[in-house]
Each structure stands twice: as structure tokens, then as C-alpha cells.
C-alpha positions, 0 to 999 in steps of 0.5 A: 482486543483483536487484530483485524487486517485490510485489503485496498479500500480503494475508495469503496467505504460503504464496504469497509463499513458493512466489514466494519459493523459485521467484526464488530469494530471497537476502536478503544479496543481493536487495531486495524491494520489497512494495507495502503491504497485507501483512496483511487478508483472508488466512489466515496475518497473522502469518506474513506480517508476521515473513518481511516484518520477518525479511528485515530490510534486505533488504525495502522496504515501503510502508504500505498501507490495511489496514497502516494499519487494523492499526495503530488495531486495535492501538492499540484505536482500531478493532476488529478486521473478522472478515473481516479475519481478523487475530485471530493477530495482535490475539491476542497478548500486549500486549508483542508487539502493541506492537512490531509498532505500532513496526514499523509505524510505520517504514516511509513511504508512498513510496519512491523510488530513485535509478533513478527508480522509485517504490513507494505504494500506492495511486498519487498524485495526478495534479495532483502532481509526484513531489517534491510527492508525496514531500514529503507523504508525508514530512509524513506520516510524520513526523506518524505518528512524532511521534503514537508517540513523543508517544503521541497515536498513538490520536488521530492513528488516530480522524483519520486516517478519513475520506473529506473532503476529496476534493479538494486545495488548498494551504489544507488545514492539519492533520488535514484536510491528513493525512488527504488525503495517507493518502487518495491514497497507500493508498484512491486509484482514480478522481477526476473532472477537477476533481481529486476523489477517489472513494471508493465506486467500486471496479471496473475502470475497463472495468466499464459502470457505472463514472460517465462522469465517473471516471478512474483516477487513472493516466490523468490522470498525467503522462508523466516518466522516472520508473516508479511501481508500486502495489497496492491497485486489485484488479480492474485485475488490473494492467492500466493500459495504460502502460509508466510505471505499474505495478499489481501488484494481481492479487487474491491473496486474492480467489482469483486470484494474487501477481504478483513483478516483476523490476526493470527489466526487468519479469520476472514471475511469478505463483503461484496463490492457495492458498484 
């Protein structure tokens, strides 16, 4: 068995299919770990969703911010942004949209393997331990699935949006607590030394316009026995300057390329965007 990690696909089905062909991916024996944002901005969102779903247990996927956005759109609590190019999914019959909602809510925000590989979409809050992060991600999944089972998913998704609170506290309760967890796992890039998240700065840390008090979250993440793989931050182009924190979003949807990395030897293939 081989395990492959793939960066943000974002509706780019052609590069994904080319990458799978290049690595001779076999769903009977191999695993594909998807770092989230299966859809969003790319030309073939429905095809990407179907590709991942139809691989069954061969795929492991965490939810990204675009995947949560799709849940909100399909649930009718948010209008689709034309730039997200979701028409092929949004225009499905209601019964099929419900099937995609049912499929999406089953996916977690964090996956951890027995050989200490951890995957989230955006990262882990630097002041949490791995066990704390696992617990908080599970808390979100349980709340999301409970809302889905009790026909309150729309209320959950409405309350999910917002930038506050920006700093972690064990005193956080209710949707403030859940929202902070979601923002960490799906939206985080920069934070300051006191632990406040910043959602407005999205460029590379090397950009001279980044305020000096902001640090990439992974610069503050302690070295451990774990390897953490994340996506979300295309401007990094995978550059973290750490062997134990792997950025794998290399901007396919922005005209760059899709990265697939074999674990644990680190061999990478890159497939150029097809326009």
C-alpha cells in the first residue's frame, strides 16, 4: 500500500486525474489523503466530488473552508459566489444536493495516522497540543453531525461564520467556541505572539507588506514526533522551512500546479494547471 497526500484540488479535475494516472493510483491498495477544499474556484467541482467519493475508503479527507461553504450553499443559508464556479453542484436536483450534504458532514477536520501523520486544512493553533487539537476537531464534528441529525444544520452553518473570537480561551462556550475551532482548522494563516488570529493578511510571509507583529502559525508550532500536513495557503507554494510541517497547497486553481506527495518518503509529483 502507498499513501499519497494531495493539496487543494479546488475543482481542478483534470490535474487530479492526471496525477492519479501518473502515480498509478489503485484504490484497492493505495490511500489518497485530501487536505480539503475539494471544490472552489475551479472548473469541475462536481467531477472532483464524484472522483473523491467514488474511491470510497481509499480516500481520507478533511473539510476545508470551501467545503464548509458548499455545505452552507447547498443548505440554502448562503448564496453561491459566482467566482466559486459551483453551478454544476448547485443546479443538481434537491435529492442529489441532500446526498452531497449527507456526504460532506461525515468528514472530520483532523485526521491522525498511527505513524504520527496529522492532516488538517489550515493547521493547528500553536498553543494546543496534538491531543487537544484532536479533541477540539472531534467536538466540531460531533456538533456538526448533531445539527445535521436534528435538522438544525442551517442554524449551525449561519452561526459558523465570523472572525470573532480571535484568541483561544478555555472559557469560550457554545458557537463562539465552535467558531474558533473551525477558523483555526480551516482559515488560519497568521497570528500574533499573544495568540490572536488574523484573517485579513493572506500573502506569503516573505512579502514586505506583512505586518511585523504577525507570524505564520507554523513558525510558532513546537517541534514534536508528529508530521503535520496542511493546505489552504497557496501563497506559500509549500514553503515552511520545516521538515515536520508540510505545506501542500501549490496554487493549482491559480494557474500553478497540483502537488501529490508520497508518504513517508516525501517523493512529490507536480501537475500543472490546465487553465
